[in-house]
Every structure is written in C-alpha cells, then in structure tokens.
C-alpha positions in Angstrom: 0.0 0.0 0.0 1.3 3.5 -0.9 2.0 5.9 1.9 -0.2 8.9 2.4 1.5 12.2 1.5 0.8 15.3 3.5 2.4 18.5 2.4 2.8 20.8 5.4 3.3 24.4 4.2 4.0 27.8 5.8 2.5 29.5 2.8 -1.0 29.6 1.2 -1.6 27.4 -1.9 -0.8 29.4 -5.0 0.0 28.2 -8.6 3.7 28.5 -7.9 3.4 26.6 -4.6 1.2 23.9 -6.2 3.9 23.5 -8.9 6.8 23.5 -6.6 5.4 21.0 -4.1 4.4 18.5 -6.9 1.0 18.0 -5.2 -0.7 17.2 -8.5 2.2 15.0 -9.7 1.7 12.9 -6.5 -2.0 12.5 -7.1 -1.4 11.4 -10.7 1.0 8.8 -9.4 -1.7 7.4 -7.2 -0.8 8.8 -3.8 -3.5 9.9 -1.4 -2.3 13.5 -1.1 -3.2 16.4 1.1 -2.0 20.0 1.4 -2.1 21.5 4.9 -1.9 25.3 5.0 -0.4 26.4 8.3 0.2 30.0 7.2 -2.2 31.5 9.7 -0.4 29.9 12.6 3.0 30.9 11.4 2.2 34.2 9.7 -1.1 35.5 11.1 -3.0 37.7 8.7 -1.1 36.7 5.6 -3.1 37.1 2.4 -1.8 36.3 -1.1 -3.7 37.7 -4.2 -3.4 34.4 -6.2 -4.4 32.0 -3.5 -6.1 28.8 -4.8 -8.7 26.5 -3.4 -8.8 22.8 -4.0 -10.3 19.6 -2.6 -6.9 18.4 -1.4 -6.4 21.7 0.6 -7.0 22.0 4.4 -6.7 25.3 6.3 -5.4 24.9 9.9 -5.7 27.9 12.1 -4.3 26.9 15.5 -2.3 24.2 17.3 -5.2 22.3 18.7 -6.7 22.0 15.2 -3.3 20.8 13.9 -3.1 18.1 16.6 -6.6 16.9 15.7 -5.6 16.7 12.0 -2.5 14.7 12.9 -4.4 12.2 15.0 -7.1 11.8 12.2 -4.5 11.4 9.4 -3.5 7.8 9.8 -0.1 9.3 10.7 1.6 5.9 11.2 1.4 5.4 7.4 1.9 9.0 6.3 4.8 11.0 5.1 4.7 14.6 6.2 6.6 16.8 3.6 7.7 20.2 5.0 8.7 23.4 3.2 10.1 25.1 6.3 12.5 24.4 9.1 12.3 24.2 12.9 12.8 27.6 14.6 11.4 29.5 17.6 8.5 30.7 15.5 7.5 27.1 14.6 8.8 25.1 17.6 5.3 24.3 18.9 4.4 22.9 15.5 7.3 20.5 15.5 6.7 19.5 19.1 3.4 18.0 17.9 5.0 16.0 15.1 7.7 14.9 17.5 5.0 13.9 20.0 3.3 11.5 17.6 6.6 10.3 16.1 5.5 11.3 12.6 7.7 10.5 9.6 8.7 13.9 8.5 10.9 15.0 5.5 12.1 18.3 4.3 12.1 19.3 0.6 14.0 22.5 -0.1 12.1 24.2 -2.9 14.2 27.4 -3.0 17.8 26.3 -2.8 19.1 29.3 -4.7 17.5 31.8 -2.2 20.5 31.7 0.2 23.7 32.0 -1.7 27.0 31.1 -0.1 29.7 33.8 0.4 32.8 32.6 -1.4 35.2 35.4 -0.6 36.9 35.4 2.8 35.8 38.3 5.0 38.5 40.1 6.9 38.3 40.3 10.7 38.2 44.1 10.5 35.2 43.9 8.1 33.4 41.5 10.4 34.0 43.9 13.4 32.7 46.8 11.4 29.6 44.8 10.4 28.9 44.0 14.1 28.9 47.7 14.9 27.0 48.8 11.8 23.3 49.7 11.6 22.5 46.0 10.8 24.9 44.5 13.2 22.4 44.3 16.1 19.9 42.4 13.9 22.6 40.0 12.8 23.6 39.3 16.4 19.9 38.8 17.4 19.5 36.4 14.5 22.5 34.4 15.6 21.4 34.3 19.2 18.0 33.1 18.2 19.5 30.3 16.1 21.9 29.2 18.8 19.3 29.3 21.6 16.9 27.3 19.5 19.5 24.6 18.8 20.1 24.3 22.6 16.4 24.2 23.3 15.7 21.6 20.6 18.6 19.4 21.8 17.1 19.0 25.3 13.4 19.6 25.0 12.3 18.7 21.5 15.0 16.6 19.7 13.0 16.6 16.4 14.9 15.5 13.3 13.7 15.1 9.7 14.1 11.6 8.5 15.2 12.9 5.1 16.4 16.3 3.8 16.3 16.8 0.1 17.9 19.8 -1.7 19.5 20.8 -5.0 22.2 22.9 -3.2 25.5 21.3 -2.6 26.0 23.9 0.2 23.1 22.6 2.3 22.9 19.8 4.8 21.2 17.3 2.6 20.7 13.5 2.7 19.3 13.1 -0.8 19.8 14.9 -4.1 17.0 16.6 -6.0 16.7 19.1 -8.7 15.5 22.7 -8.1 11.9 22.9 -9.2 12.9 25.7 -11.6 15.5 23.4 -13.2 13.0 20.5 -13.4 10.4 22.7 -15.1 13.0 24.2 -17.5 13.9 20.7 -18.7 10.4 19.6 -19.5 8.6 22.7 -20.5 8.5 23.9 -24.1 6.0 26.6 -23.6 6.4 29.7 -25.8 4.9 33.2 -25.8 2.9 34.8 -28.6 5.4 37.7 -28.8 7.0 37.8 -32.3 9.2 40.9 -32.1 12.5 41.4 -30.1 12.1 42.7 -26.6 14.0 43.4 -23.3 12.5 41.7 -20.3 12.3 43.0 -16.8 11.8 40.3 -14.2 9.7 42.1 -11.5 10.1 41.3 -7.8 7.1 43.3 -6.6 9.5 45.4 -4.5 8.1 47.3 -1.6 4.7 45.4 -1.8 5.8 41.8 -1.7 4.1 40.1 1.2 7.2 38.1 2.0 8.9 41.3 3.1 6.3 41.7 5.9 5.5 38.1 6.8 8.7 36.2 6.2 11.5 38.8 6.6 9.8 41.1 9.1 10.8 44.2 7.2 9.6 47.3 8.8 11.6 50.0 6.9 9.6 52.7 5.1 10.1 52.4 1.4 9.2 55.1 -1.1 7.7 52.8 -3.7 6.8 55.7 -6.0 10.4 56.8 -6.2 11.5 53.2 -7.0 9.1 52.9 -9.9 10.1 56.4 -11.1 13.7 55.3 -11.3 12.8 52.1 -13.1 10.6 53.8 -15.7 13.2 56.4 -16.4 15.8 53.7 -17.0 13.4 51.7 -19.2 12.7 54.8 -21.3 16.4 55.1 -21.9 17.1 51.5 -22.9 14.0 51.3 -25.1 15.4 54.2 -27.1 18.9 52.9 -27.1 18.1 49.3 -28.2 15.0 50.2 -30.3 12.9 47.5 -28.6 10.2 47.6 -25.9 10.7 46.6 -22.3 8.1 43.9 -21.3 7.4 43.2 -17.6 7.3 39.7 -16.3 4.9 40.2 -13.5 5.6 38.7 -10.1 3.0 36.0 -9.4 2.0 37.7 -6.1 1.7 41.2 -7.6 -1.4 43.3 -7.8 -0.3 46.4 -9.8 -1.9 49.8 -9.8 -2.8 51.0 -13.3 0.2 52.3 -15.3 2.7 51.5 -12.5 5.1 50.7 -15.4 3.8 53.3 -17.7 2.1 51.8 -20.7 4.4 48.8 -20.9 3.0 45.3 -21.4 2.8 43.3 -18.2 2.5 39.5 -18.5 1.8 37.1 -15.6 2.7 33.4 -15.2 4.9 33.3 -18.3 8.2 34.3 -16.8 10.2 31.2 -18.0 9.2 31.4 -21.7 9.5 35.2 -21.6 13.1 34.8 -20.4 13.8 32.1 -23.0 12.7 34.4 -25.9 14.1 37.7 -24.6 17.0 39.5 -26.2 18.2 41.0 -22.9 17.0 40.6 -19.3 17.0 43.2 -16.5 16.8 41.6 -13.1 17.2 41.9 -9.4 17.3 39.3 -6.7 14.7 36.6 -7.4 14.4 32.8 -7.5 13.8 32.9 -11.2 17.3 34.1 -11.7 17.8 30.3 -12.2 16.0 30.6 -15.6 18.2 33.5 -16.6 21.3 31.4 -15.9 19.9 28.3 -17.6 18.8 30.3 -20.7 22.3 31.9 -20.8 20.8 35.4 -21.4 22.7 38.7 -21.3 21.6 40.3 -18.0 21.8 43.7 -16.3 21.7 43.4 -12.5 20.1 46.6 -11.3 19.2 48.3 -8.0 18.0 51.7 -6.8 18.6 53.8 -3.7 15.3 52.6 -2.3 16.1 48.9 -3.1 19.5 49.2 -1.3 17.9 50.4 1.9 16.7 46.9 2.8 19.6 44.9 4.3 18.2 41.5 3.1 18.0 42.7 -0.5 21.3 44.6 -0.4 23.1 41.5 0.9 21.2 39.2 -1.6 22.1 41.3 -4.6 25.8 41.5 -3.5 26.0 37.8 -3.1 24.4 37.2 -6.5 26.9 39.7 -8.0 29.8 37.9 -6.3 28.5 34.4 -7.2 28.0 35.1 -11.0 30.7 37.8 -11.3 28.4 40.4 -12.7 28.2 44.0 -11.8 25.5 45.7 -9.7 24.3 48.9 -11.3 22.5 51.4 -9.0 20.6 53.3 -11.6 20.1 56.2 -9.2 23.8 56.7 -9.0 25.3 55.8 -12.4 25.0 57.0 -16.0 22.5 54.8 -17.9 25.1 54.4 -20.6 27.3 52.6 -18.1 24.8 49.9 -17.4 25.7 47.0 -19.6 24.1 43.6 -20.3 26.6 40.9 -19.4 26.8 37.3 -20.5 27.7 35.2 -17.5 31.1 33.5 -17.7 30.5 29.8 -18.5 32.6 28.7 -15.6 30.5 30.8 -13.2 27.3 29.8 -14.9 28.0 26.0 -14.5 29.2 26.6 -10.9 25.8 28.1 -10.1 23.9 25.4 -12.0 25.7 22.5 -10.2 25.9 24.4 -7.0 22.3 25.3 -6.5 20.0 23.8 -9.2 21.1 20.2 -9.9 24.0 17.7 -9.7 25.5 15.0 -11.9 23.4 12.4 -10.1 20.0 14.0 -10.9 20.5 16.3 -13.9 19.0 13.8 -16.3 16.1 12.8 -14.0 12.8 14.4 -13.1 11.9 15.1 -9.5 8.6 13.2 -9.8 10.7 10.0 -10.5 13.2 10.8 -7.8 10.5 11.4 -5.2 8.4 8.4 -6.2 11.4 6.1 -5.8 12.1 7.7 -2.4 8.6 7.3 -1.1 8.4 3.7 -2.4 11.4 2.7 -0.4 10.3 4.2 2.9 9.6 1.6 5.6 7.6 2.7 8.6 8.6 1.6 12.1 
C-alpha cells in the first residue's frame, strides 16, 4: 500500500506553490495527497492575491486543530513533507509532530535563495559589520539560532528523516533538482510575442508580502520613487536598443494602473519570456535560475530605495559575487554605463551545479526521484 502524503506548508496554496510542491504529480502517481496550509499559525493575517482553493487543501488555524488533524490522518502510514525548518517561530508545530513520532521529511524548494559567500571576509570587516546599523539584527538572529539549537537538543529533539535539496552547500541527505530546473527541462511553452524585446523580471519590490510576513521588514520604502527610477531607465534602454521593455509580473503582484507606464505586463509566463528575450533586466529573485539556464545577457540593477533593505542589499551583493556580474544602481550611475553581461560559462556552470542540480540528478525528473524515495520508505 502506498504511503499517504501530507504537504505541510507555511504558505497559502498558489499556482507556484502547487507546482513546486508537486502535489498534482503525486495525485497522478496514485498517492492519497493532502496540502495543509499552516500559514495563519506561522504568519497570522497573511493574504496572497493568487491563492487557490482545492479539494486536497486544508486550512489549519491553530495548534489544537493541527493536533486533531495529525491524529485523524493515519499518521503511522503518512509521510509529512515540510517546506520550512524548525525555529522558535515554529517550535510548537514541530513539538506536535515529534509527540506523535511522525515520519517527516524536508524538501528544499528554493535552494538558490540563500547563496554562499565565497570570498573570505577580513576580521576588520566583520567587526565593522557588528557595529554597523544592521549588526544588532545579525547578532539577534545568531542568538535566536543558537538558543533554538540548545532548546531543541534538550526539550524537543526533532529531526527530519530525510532532507532533500538541490544545493551542494546545504545539509542534505538526498539529491533533488531545483523545481525551476525541473520545469525548465520539461517545459517547451512559448509566448505569442514575435518581435524582439527586453524583459524586466519584476520582484514586486516594496509590496511583496514576503517582506512583511517572512522577513519582518519594517523599513519605510518610497515605492513611487522606486518605480520612477525604473521607468526612467526603461525609457532610456528602449530608445537605445529600439525595442520595448516587457514586464514579467511577479505572481503575487497586484499592480496599480500604469505603474510601469504603458508597458506590457505578463503574468505566469516568466520562463518562456526569459527564453525568448534578447536581454534581461533583473534583481534578486528565485527565477534568476532561468536567466542562468537560458544563458541570457543580463543587467543586474538596484536603486537607492532597493539598497535600503539589508536582506535585498546583501542578496544582490551575493548574487553579483557568485556570478561575477556588476550591480548597477541606476540612481547613482550613468545609464550608458549599465551593460548587459553574458555570465562567464565557468560561473554559470558553478551556479547550476551548486544550486540547481547535480550530476546524479541532472537527467532525472523530480517526480521520479520522489516516487522512488517514497516507495522505499519503511515505517517503524
């Protein structure tokens, strides 16, 4: 008998989450599959514009409801698949799964979100960082991480039975492809656009719900100034290259009318838009994987408003360092100095085999890797 699969998510069900968790793939393979949305426990009040509703979806609003669901789930023959890790914010959730000795695994869907710093940082720079405006937040984060490890060691020694990731820098037990790599391999979708264009991969900066609910960003951002900078730069490159800038909309975005001027905005087609683009303008985003896989000339841009947020500033610096491409702050440089760069093939392959796939899985699909894994799990 096949195991029951229960996806335990910190995020509401959206088209992207549905795709990345393979919930429909599991159902097609004959697994009894459920999706448990714990977002209101972990991120109270979160609301995503493209949330979906489905018969395999269950909303769980508090810990007592979660415990009831575990008890009713036939948990002794279920595999619980998590998209988040134990931490102080989630420790009561993991206490319940530990209490019932559930078979829990972790599948890392966003292995290219946290890039590894490759350059050695001097002691002097580390000291300056501690005493910088962000130093206190870094120390708080490290203290929370260390204190949770101590707590979990003595009071809730929960451990995942399996950890799957496409990143060679992660603590993984099994290899898997990044969902973006997996989709890129098997998707031949094309857009209806017949003329050359420059693509901007939008990150919904300033309005992205992750900034509030996942990263706890409280800084005041002048979103109007940010869009004004973007549109001014887009006007320039449209004139310079004699082709339009098309916006690949972020899936969580709800745009005001004319936020990008009169430019065409297209949602849910980011990968084929990247594949067909002549040039790509980008910031920090998971879909940078498709830019690398498609081997497109890219301009990595920022603005003064963008660089105010420590997480994004650090992320774009790591991306620049990892791929050896320059960051262009379009509020501080001449537009003529912003260049579209082809990523060096050595750096490109290092990124692909560092974060997206490996030699063991590059010619496999995740659905087959996961089906084999699930079929071989023996419950105690």
